[in-house]
N, C-alpha and C positions, 0 to 999 in steps of 0.2 A: 455571487459565486463565492464559495468559500473552501479553501484547501484544507485538507485534514492533517496538516503538518504543524508542529509546534514553532518551528524555526520561522517558517515562511510566513505564518500568520503575522509575525512581527514584521518582516520585510515588506510585504505586500498585504497590508489590512484590508483592501478592497476586495481581495479574493478569498473565498472560505475554503481553506485547505484542510487536509486531515492530518497534519504532521504535528509533533508536540514541541512545546517550548522548553529548553532546558530549565530545569528548576521548578517546572509547572508539573506537579505530580497527579494531575486530574485528567489525563487524556486517555480515552479507552472505548472499546466496543460497547454499543447501547443495547440493552435488551438482550443479551447474550449469556453464556455459562462459561465456567472455566475450562480450558481446553485439557486434553489428556496428552500424555507422552505418546508420540506417534501420530498425532492429528495433523500436525504441521511441521514434519521433521526437517524442512528447508528453511523455515522462517528465521529471520536474523533481527537483532535490534541494532539500529544505528544510533551511535552515541557521542556526544560532544561535551567535554569537560564533565563526563562520568553522568551525564543525563541522557536518557532516550528522548530521541527527537522524530525518528521515522522507523518504519519497519522496512524490510526487504526480503527477497528470496534468494537462496543459494543455488546458482545454476550449475556450478562445478566447483572444483577445489579452490579457484582463486577469482570467482566471479560472483558479484551480487547485483540482482536487478531490484531497482527501486524506482520511485517517482522523480521525474525530471525536476519537479520544484524542491524535492527534498536536497537536491544537488546544487540548486541555485545558490551562487556566492560562497560555496563551501570551498575549503582547501583539504586535500587528501590527509595532510599530516595532523589535522585537527580531528580526524573521525577515528573511532574504534567500531568494530563489528563484534557483537556476541552471538555465537551460534551454539545449538545444542542444549539449551536451556529453556525451561518454561518460564523462569523468571527473569526479567531484563537486567537485574542488578547484581546477579550472582550465578555461579555454576557455568558449565559449559566451556567454550573457547572464546577468548577475547583476543582480537588480532587488529592489527593497524590496516590502514588503507594506502595504497601505493599511488593510485590514479583514479581520477572522476571523469567520465564522459557523459555528457548529456545528448540526447537524441538530437540531431541538427535540425529537425523539423519542430522541436519543442518551442512553444511560446507561453512565456509567463504570463501573458494577458488572456490568452483564451484557454491555456492548459491543453492544447492540442498535442498529441504524441507525447504525453506526459510520462516519460520514461527515462532512466539514466543507469549506467553501469559503474559500479565501483569494484577496482580491481585490487585484490587483496595481497599485503606484503608477505604473508605467511599462509601456505596451503591449509585447507580445512579438509582432511578426508572424511569419508562417510565412516560411521560408527553405528552403535545400537541406538543413538539418539540423533544422528544427523544423516541426511540423504540430500540428494539434489532434485530441484523441481523439474518436472516435465513441461515444456511450453505448449501452448495451443498451436495447432498446425496453422500455417499461412491461410488467411481466408476464413478461418473459424470465426462465427459471430454467435455468441450465447442466445439460445432460443427462448423467447418469451415464455413465462410461466416455469421455466426449469429452475430447480432449487440449487442454490449455490452457497457457499460457506466463507466467510471472510474472518481473519483473525488479526488481532493486535494487542498492544498494551496502551491503546489510546483511552481517552476519557470515557466514562460511562454515561455521561450526560452532556448535552450541549452547554457550553460555557464552563464545564468543570475545571478544577484546578489541581486535580489529584490523579496520578496514574496508578492503575493497579499494577501491582508487582508481578502477578501471575497472569500469563498469557490467557486471553479470552476470546471466544468465537461466537458468531452468530449466522444462522441460516436465513437466507431471504430469497423471494422469487426475482427471477429475471423480468425486468420492465421492457417492453418493446421500445425500439429508438423513436418510433412514431409517437408512442405515449409519452415518452420522456421528454420530447421536443415539445409536448404540449404542456408538459409540467414546468419546463423551463422556456426556451425558445429554440426554434430552428437553427439560429446561428451559434447558440452556445453549445448544442449537443452535436459534435462532428462525428463523421464516420469512423475516427479514431477512439471513440468513446462508446461505452455501453452503461446501462443503468440497472440497479437492482433495489428492491425495497418493497415494503408493503404500503398499499394505497392509505391505509389508516395511520401509517408511521409506527413508531415504538421499536423498531430494530434497525440497526445501521451501524457503520463505521463511523468514527468521530476523530477529533483532534487527537493527534499522535499515532493515528493508524496509518497515515499516508504512507505509500510505497509498499505496504504489506501485500500479502497474497489474497485473492479470492479464486476459489477453485470449484470445480464440478465433483461430483460423487466419487469419481476416478482420481481425484486429487490433481487433476491437469491444470495448470496455472492458466486462468483465463483473463486475468487482469491484475493491475496494482491499483491500491486505493489512490484516488485522485481529489475529487471535491465533492460539494454539495451545498445546498441552501441550508444551513444549520445541520443539525444532526437528528435523524429519526422522526422528522417532521411529516405531517400528512401531506401527501401530494408533492412531496420533494424526495425522490429516491437518491440513493448514493450513485455517484458517476465514478466510473473506473476506466483506465487507459486499456484499450483492447489490444492484447497481446498477439491476437490473430489478424490484426490489420496489416496488410502485406508490407507496407514501407517500415512499419514498426517491428513487425517479425523478422524481417531480412536484417534489419540493421542490428537487432539484439544478437542474432545468430552470428552476425559478421565480428562481434566482440568476444565471443566465446574462444 
């Protein structure tokens, strides 16, 4: 199991996360394309010491949703959030974080209920480049075969050590939970998770994309990037926190 976060990869090397490591500039969407303005107007870059380490989604003027493993061991005073820019290192609005809350059901060992909320010190209003994400409804479970799109500033290849400056995105099909449990194991893929990717591999989120959004064609936020076995490997789809899972959904809404 590997998270897709750069920071957590160093904290919990046994888990393969999708977050990026500060100073590691090679964490990015695999097999994707450069995103255009307006594709993900709610995406934000979470930064520590000036380096991107995870993605997130702006839910309202003061609230960012990200992965629980991106928040593990972090202090609010050390984190900055950049919104409204396609580049993680310039433009848009850069604000401080006032508090961090991790879902009480989150487990760093299993990555169950892998969501967290960052409250911002300064409000971020909507603008020509910024809007707020629409959450999946309680009980919503992405349908197998549906096309979904994930975005981030993570590495563009497994084991990469350079982050792309510009936001990237990639579209992949939803993999049924039954199939995903076959690809991994029944115990690893909980009901608070869902999976997406090509059977042949080649397209996926990767290190540095953790916490970022994966959406449907209406841009409804269905999940946050969580983990996977490597990046874009055949038979190993990306695994996402399920925003529609009832306990996850109700907890997120209670933080708004």
